[in-house]
N, C-alpha and C positions, 0 to 999 in steps of 0.2 A: 719395323720402325726400329730406330736405334733408342735404345734406351744409355742413361750417362747416370752419374753418381751426382747428389743433391750440390755435392761437394766440386763439382766440374761446373753446374749450373750458376751456383753462388760464384766462385770462380770469374766465370766469364759474363753476369749480371748481377753484381754486387746487390745495388740501387734496388731491383726488379724482385731478388730474392728477398730480400730485407720486408720488402711490401708486400709479397704474396708473406712470408710468417707473419708479421702482424695482423695481416686479415685474420687470418687461422687462427692467432691467438687471442681474438676479439668474444670470443665464443668457444663454450667447450663442448660442442655437439654439432659435426657436419655430417653431410651425406656422401656415404661409400658405394659405387657402382660397381658390380663384377658379374660375371657371365656365369649362368647358370649351365650345366649340362648340354641343354638343349638350345645353347647359346641366346636366349634372350635374357635382357639384363633383370637385376637384380639390384634393388635399392635396403639399402638398411643405414641406420644412424651408426655413426662411431665417434671416436675422440681420436684425434691428431695427436701426438706429442713430437714436440720437435727437442728429442733427447738426444746430448752432444750435437746440438746443432743440426742433425736432421731429423727429417719426419719420419716417424715410425706409425704402423699402425696396429693396435694390438684390441684382441677380440677374445671373449668365450672359447673354453677349448669346443673341440670338433663344431663351431655354431656354421651355418651354412655359407656366410660369407669366409670365414676360413678355408673351408672346404671347395669355398669356388676358388678360391687366391691358390692353394694347394694344388688343384687340376689345371688353372689355367691364371696365369701370373697378372694378367690386364685387371685396369682396375682404372676407376676416375674417383676422385674426390675431391668435394664441391665444399667451398667454405660456404657455412651458415649464413643469410642472408642478413640476419637478426631482421627486428624489428621495425628498421629504417626505409619505408618504401622510397627514399630518396636514392639510394643506396649508394651514399657518399663518399663509403670506403671503396666501392665499385665491388664485382661481382669475380670471384676466384677460383678456380680449379688447379687439379693437379691432375695429368694423366700418368700412365706409366706401368712399369712393371713391381710387382710387389714381392720382396724375395725374403723366404723365412728366415728368422735369426734362429739358428740350432747349436751355434757355439755354447757350451756350457758355461763356457768364462765370461761373456758377453751378456747371456742371459741372467749372473748370477751377479753383474755389475749392475746390470739393467732393474733387477728384483731390490738391490741392497739401494738404488738412489732414488728410484720412484712408487716402491711399494706396492705393487698391483695387485689386485686379488688373485689370488692360483688357483690353479691351473689357470695358463693362457696360452695364446698362440700371439706372437709379436714377429711382424714383416719389419723389413725396413723399405724405403722409396727408392726407385731408381727411373726418375723421369722422364719420360719421353717427349713431352708436353705441358706446358706450365702456361695460362692465360688468365688476362686480367682485364676487366670488359667495365669501363664507367664512363661515364658523362664530366664532359669540361665544357666550363660558359654554359651550364644549363641545357645545350641544346645539340652539343655533340660528341656524338658517341666514339671513345676510344678503345681498341682492339690492340693490343698488345700480345703476343705472342713468342715463346721461345721456344726452340728445339735443339737437342746436341747435336753439335757441327754445325747451326746456323747463327746468324745477328738475332738479336731481339728484332723482330719486326713488329711497326705500330702502325695501324689503320686510325684515320680519322673518317667520318661520315655523322654529316649534316643532315638537318631534318629536311634539307629539302631532295627528294627522291632523284632528279633529277643530274645531280653532283655525283659523280663517280670517286670513289674513295680514293685516297690518294696516299700512298705511303710518306711516313716520317722519318 
């Protein structure tokens, strides 16, 4: 899996990146998936902070999710779907590598600007996949996927089971 910076993603697909960011901004809490030492998934809540226009994951010191990411940086974070059963804004997730921010100067700027509870761990997101799933026209499922080095791929699936997906 090739990871990339959020800036690379935003440069390659600015409209899609804005859509993803707006979707995460709608709610404060989201769901993070990390890997436990035995390889099984761990799901926990957390906030995604788009500090300096890049997603960052902050967490309590030595929390299980922080220790998971220190050991194995692979993660997926799912935007809170909210109370809307219709999913009008779609379903969004970012998967990739979480890189711990350890530079004292960067952490000092983050603390000065965001004023998080201290102490904390801070991880910068390097996406390997960004996905949005939504409905179009009420009955067409639209799946948009971006991966580093590839163009945005959009698949539409109608409610007719016999209709194969078509790329847009």
